[in-house]
Backbone as a printed PyTorch tensor [residue, N CA C, xyz], in Angstrom:
tensor([[[ 34.1210, -75.3000, -14.6730],
         [ 33.1830, -76.2290, -14.0800],
         [ 32.2060, -75.4580, -13.1910]],

        [[ 30.9820, -75.8950, -13.1880],
         [ 29.9380, -75.2860, -12.3740],
         [ 30.1580, -75.6110, -10.9050]],

        [[ 29.8420, -74.6540, -10.0220],
         [ 29.9110, -74.8940,  -8.5850],
         [ 28.5010, -74.8890,  -8.0290]],

        [[ 28.1330, -75.9590,  -7.3310],
         [ 26.8230, -76.0490,  -6.6850],
         [ 26.9580, -75.4900,  -5.2740]],

        [[ 26.0670, -74.5760,  -4.9230],
         [ 26.1210, -73.9010,  -3.6260],
         [ 24.9200, -74.3300,  -2.7880]],

        [[ 25.1720, -74.7370,  -1.5690],
         [ 24.1410, -75.1090,  -0.6080],
         [ 24.1960, -74.0800,   0.5130]],

        [[ 23.1260, -73.3250,   0.6800],
         [ 23.0910, -72.2550,   1.6630],
         [ 22.1120, -72.6110,   2.7800]],

        [[ 22.5650, -72.5490,   4.0390],
         [ 21.7150, -72.8420,   5.1910],
         [ 20.9850, -71.5650,   5.5900]],

        [[ 19.6450, -71.6620,   5.6480],
         [ 18.8080, -70.4810,   5.9020],
         [ 17.6150, -70.8450,   6.7850]],

        [[ 17.0530, -69.8430,   7.5040],
         [ 15.7870, -70.0840,   8.2100],
         [ 14.6920, -70.3680,   7.1760]],

        [[ 13.7890, -71.3210,   7.5040],
         [ 12.7510, -71.6850,   6.5320],
         [ 11.5900, -72.3740,   7.2390]],

        [[ 10.3740, -71.9010,   7.0160],
         [  9.1410, -72.5170,   7.5250],
         [  9.1930, -72.8410,   9.0160]],

        [[  9.6870, -71.9170,   9.8230],
         [  9.7290, -72.1080,  11.2620],
         [ 10.8780, -72.9690,  11.7510]],

        [[ 11.7720, -73.3320,  10.8660],
         [ 12.9430, -74.1370,  11.2180],
         [ 14.1050, -73.7090,  10.3590]],

        [[ 14.8650, -74.6760,   9.8780],
         [ 16.0390, -74.4180,   9.0540],
         [ 16.0250, -75.3280,   7.8410]],

        [[ 16.5910, -74.8590,   6.7570],
         [ 16.7180, -75.6540,   5.5390],
         [ 18.0180, -75.2570,   4.8610]],

        [[ 18.3870, -76.0260,   3.8660],
         [ 19.4320, -75.5640,   2.9610],
         [ 18.7670, -75.3720,   1.6160]],

        [[ 19.3240, -74.4720,   0.8300],
         [ 18.7780, -74.2680,  -0.5040],
         [ 19.9100, -74.2290,  -1.5000]],

        [[ 19.5670, -74.5900,  -2.7100],
         [ 20.4860, -74.5240,  -3.8300],
         [ 19.7520, -73.7580,  -4.9140]],

        [[ 20.2400, -72.5720,  -5.2150],
         [ 19.5000, -71.6930,  -6.1140],
         [ 18.2130, -71.2760,  -5.4370]],

        [[ 17.0880, -71.5030,  -6.0920],
         [ 15.7750, -71.1720,  -5.5290],
         [ 15.0820, -72.3870,  -4.9280]],

        [[ 15.7790, -73.5020,  -4.8120],
         [ 15.1740, -74.7480,  -4.3600],
         [ 15.5590, -75.0250,  -2.9120]],

        [[ 14.5350, -75.2330,  -2.0390],
         [ 14.7500, -75.5090,  -0.6280],
         [ 14.6950, -77.0080,  -0.3480]],

        [[ 15.4760, -77.4340,   0.6280],
         [ 15.3730, -78.7940,   1.1410],
         [ 14.1440, -78.8870,   2.0240]],

        [[ 13.9430, -80.0470,   2.6030],
         [ 12.9290, -80.1670,   3.6480],
         [ 13.3320, -79.2640,   4.8070]],

        [[ 12.4090, -78.9740,   5.7060],
         [ 12.6890, -78.1450,   6.8720],
         [ 13.1990, -79.0250,   8.0070]],

        [[ 14.2650, -78.5640,   8.6690],
         [ 14.8530, -79.2700,   9.8000],
         [ 14.5810, -78.4740,  11.0720]],

        [[ 14.4810, -79.1490,  12.2280],
         [ 14.1530, -78.4510,  13.4680],
         [ 15.2720, -77.5550,  13.9890]],

        [[ 16.5100, -77.8460,  13.6280],
         [ 17.6210, -77.0340,  14.1370],
         [ 18.5710, -76.6390,  13.0160]],

        [[ 19.3070, -75.5920,  13.2730],
         [ 20.3320, -75.1330,  12.3440],
         [ 21.3640, -76.2320,  12.1060]],

        [[ 21.8180, -76.8610,  13.1860],
         [ 22.8460, -77.8910,  13.0550],
         [ 22.3740, -79.0640,  12.1980]],

        [[ 21.0980, -79.4450,  12.3220],
         [ 20.5580, -80.5200,  11.4850],
         [ 20.5830, -80.1270,  10.0090]],

        [[ 20.1840, -78.9010,   9.7160],
         [ 20.1770, -78.4270,   8.3260],
         [ 21.5980, -78.3230,   7.7790]],

        [[ 22.5140, -77.8630,   8.6120],
         [ 23.9060, -77.7420,   8.1850],
         [ 24.5030, -79.1120,   7.8730]],

        [[ 24.2460, -80.0770,   8.7330],
         [ 24.7370, -81.4280,   8.4910],
         [ 24.1230, -82.0020,   7.2130]],

        [[ 22.8370, -81.8010,   7.0070],
         [ 22.1790, -82.2790,   5.7870],
         [ 22.7720, -81.6090,   4.5490]],

        [[ 23.0710, -80.3210,   4.6380],
         [ 23.6810, -79.6010,   3.5110],
         [ 25.0590, -80.1650,   3.2000]],

        [[ 25.8290, -80.4500,   4.2290],
         [ 27.1650, -81.0260,   4.0120],
         [ 27.0700, -82.4080,   3.3680]],

        [[ 26.1120, -83.2120,   3.8240],
         [ 25.9260, -84.5410,   3.2320],
         [ 25.4940, -84.4110,   1.7730]],

        [[ 24.5330, -83.5200,   1.5030],
         [ 24.0640, -83.3200,   0.1210],
         [ 25.2010, -82.8530,  -0.7780]],

        [[ 26.0180, -81.9310,  -0.2800],
         [ 27.1430, -81.4290,  -1.0690],
         [ 28.1430, -82.5380,  -1.3630]],

        [[ 28.4210, -83.3480,  -0.3550],
         [ 29.3660, -84.4490,  -0.5530],
         [ 28.8160, -85.4620,  -1.5530]],

        [[ 27.5480, -85.8040,  -1.4100],
         [ 26.9370, -86.7530,  -2.3310],
         [ 26.8670, -86.1940,  -3.7500]],

        [[ 26.6760, -84.8980,  -3.8650],
         [ 26.5910, -84.2430,  -5.1730],
         [ 27.9120, -84.3700,  -5.9240]],

        [[ 29.0160, -84.4640,  -5.1890],
         [ 30.3350, -84.5540,  -5.8110],
         [ 30.7540, -85.9740,  -6.1540]],

        [[ 30.0310, -86.9620,  -5.6540],
         [ 30.4240, -88.3550,  -5.8530],
         [ 30.2970, -88.7350,  -7.3200]],

        [[ 31.4310, -88.8310,  -7.9840],
         [ 31.4310, -89.1830,  -9.4060],
         [ 31.3490, -90.6850,  -9.5820]],

        [[ 30.9380, -91.0890, -10.7700],
         [ 30.9400, -92.4870, -11.1150],
         [ 29.6500, -93.2270, -10.8110]],

        [[ 28.7210, -92.5990, -10.1280],
         [ 27.4590, -93.2600,  -9.8120],
         [ 26.3030, -92.4560, -10.3870]],

        [[ 25.4970, -93.1080, -11.1910],
         [ 24.2590, -92.4690, -11.6190],
         [ 23.3220, -92.4190, -10.4220]],

        [[ 22.4220, -91.4600, -10.3940],
         [ 21.5040, -91.3330,  -9.2590],
         [ 20.1570, -90.8060,  -9.7270]],

        [[ 19.1500, -91.2110,  -9.0160],
         [ 17.8190, -90.6480,  -9.2100],
         [ 17.6800, -89.5480,  -8.1590]],

        [[ 17.3650, -88.3410,  -8.5940],
         [ 17.2520, -87.2270,  -7.6590],
         [ 15.8260, -86.7040,  -7.6390]],

        [[ 15.4630, -86.1270,  -6.5100],
         [ 14.1360, -85.5580,  -6.3320],
         [ 14.3130, -84.1830,  -5.7100]],

        [[ 13.6050, -83.1990,  -6.2320],
         [ 13.7090, -81.8480,  -5.6950],
         [ 12.3960, -81.1100,  -5.8790]],

        [[ 12.2260, -80.0710,  -5.0590],
         [ 11.0340, -79.2350,  -5.1210],
         [ 11.4230, -77.8980,  -5.7230]],

        [[ 10.6940, -77.4480,  -6.7380],
         [ 11.0050, -76.1650,  -7.3540],
         [ 10.3700, -75.0240,  -6.5610]],

        [[ 10.6370, -73.7990,  -6.9610],
         [ 10.1540, -72.6490,  -6.1980],
         [  8.6440, -72.4950,  -6.1990]],

        [[  7.9490, -73.2050,  -7.0970],
         [  6.4850, -73.1540,  -7.0920],
         [  5.8820, -74.2630,  -6.2390]],

        [[  6.7400, -75.0910,  -5.6350],
         [  6.2680, -76.1490,  -4.7560],
         [  6.0470, -77.4980,  -5.4230]],

        [[  6.3540, -77.6110,  -6.7030],
         [  6.1810, -78.8720,  -7.4190],
         [  7.4350, -79.7330,  -7.2690]],

        [[  7.2340, -81.0280,  -7.0490],
         [  8.3420, -81.9720,  -6.9230],
         [  8.6700, -82.5650,  -8.2890]],

        [[  9.9650, -82.7840,  -8.5140],
         [ 10.4560, -83.3410,  -9.7770],
         [ 11.4050, -84.4900,  -9.4850]],

        [[ 11.4360, -85.4550, -10.3660],
         [ 12.3960, -86.5460, -10.2970],
         [ 13.1940, -86.5330, -11.5930]],

        [[ 14.5110, -86.7080, -11.4630],
         [ 15.3800, -86.7210, -12.6330],
         [ 16.4650, -87.7730, -12.4600]],

        [[ 17.0000, -88.2030, -13.5630],
         [ 18.1670, -89.0840, -13.5680],
         [ 19.4100, -88.2100, -13.7180]],

        [[ 20.3710, -88.3850, -12.8150],
         [ 21.6180, -87.6240, -12.8770],
         [ 22.7540, -88.5470, -13.3140]],

        [[ 23.4390, -88.1630, -14.3740],
         [ 24.5700, -88.9170, -14.9010],
         [ 25.7250, -88.8660, -13.9050]],

        [[ 26.2510, -89.9910, -13.5180],
         [ 27.3090, -90.0830, -12.5220],
         [ 28.6260, -89.4520, -12.9110]],

        [[ 28.8290, -89.1940, -14.1640],
         [ 30.0880, -88.5850, -14.5980],
         [ 30.0160, -87.0660, -14.6650]],

        [[ 28.8530, -86.4880, -14.4380],
         [ 28.6550, -85.0450, -14.5620],
         [ 28.4260, -84.4450, -13.1790]],

        [[ 29.5050, -84.1880, -12.4290],
         [ 29.3950, -83.6960, -11.0610],
         [ 30.1370, -82.3680, -10.9000]],

        [[ 29.4790, -81.3790, -10.2900],
         [ 30.1110, -80.0750, -10.0730],
         [ 30.9040, -80.0330,  -8.7690]],

        [[ 31.7150, -79.0070,  -8.6190],
         [ 32.2770, -78.6810,  -7.3180],
         [ 31.1290, -78.1720,  -6.4650]],

        [[ 31.2580, -78.3020,  -5.1410],
         [ 30.1970, -77.8370,  -4.2520],
         [ 30.7660, -76.9890,  -3.1210]],

        [[ 29.8960, -76.1860,  -2.5150],
         [ 30.2520, -75.4470,  -1.3130],
         [ 29.0210, -75.3250,  -0.4280]],

        [[ 29.2480, -75.2740,   0.8980],
         [ 28.1720, -75.0720,   1.8630],
         [ 28.3950, -73.7190,   2.5000]],

        [[ 27.3400, -72.8930,   2.5070],
         [ 27.4260, -71.5330,   3.0310],
         [ 26.3760, -71.3630,   4.1180]],

        [[ 26.7680, -70.7380,   5.2220],
         [ 25.8670, -70.4910,   6.3440],
         [ 25.4930, -69.0150,   6.3380]],

        [[ 24.2220, -68.7090,   6.5540],
         [ 23.7820, -67.3070,   6.5240],
         [ 24.2400, -66.5130,   7.7440]],

        [[ 24.6810, -67.1940,   8.8130],
         [ 25.1960, -66.5040,   9.9900],
         [ 24.1380, -66.0120,  10.9490]],

        [[ 22.8550, -66.2000,  10.6770],
         [ 21.7740, -65.7100,  11.5370],
         [ 21.1750, -66.8090,  12.4120]],

        [[ 21.9970, -67.6180,  12.9790],
         [ 21.4810, -68.6930,  13.8240],
         [ 21.9830, -68.5270,  15.2480]],

        [[ 21.2250, -68.9870,  16.2160],
         [ 21.5540, -68.7270,  17.6130],
         [ 22.7600, -69.4780,  18.1500]],

        [[ 23.2350, -70.5240,  17.4650],
         [ 24.3380, -71.3120,  18.0220],
         [ 25.6940, -70.6770,  17.7570]],

        [[ 25.7880, -69.7880,  16.7940],
         [ 27.0590, -69.1210,  16.5060],
         [ 28.0430, -69.9400,  15.7190]],

        [[ 27.6240, -71.0820,  15.1840],
         [ 28.5370, -71.9200,  14.3990],
         [ 28.8220, -71.2960,  13.0460]],

        [[ 30.0090, -71.5330,  12.5720],
         [ 30.4010, -71.0900,  11.2250],
         [ 30.6110, -72.3450,  10.3860]],

        [[ 30.5110, -72.2030,   9.0730],
         [ 30.7710, -73.3310,   8.1760],
         [ 32.1150, -73.1320,   7.5100]],

        [[ 32.5680, -74.2100,   6.9370],
         [ 33.8330, -74.1440,   6.2070],
         [ 33.5770, -73.8210,   4.7560]]])
């Protein structure tokens, strides 16, 4: 089974999480981005519900897709460790 990885990183003067080459919106703090990454990872694992998803690719274009509710990967949240609060992720 595929594992989806959400990595918390500095981005555009704030913090974001990314999956592959795709960044989330920018958050003002590391903790906000980390919480958003955890929520996204949890929602990504929720089986049984179809969902409409929206994401921005590495060229800056936004896409919308239908995600089949029965096709959900394992997920993990990873912190880059370069944030001033010193928090670690699980």
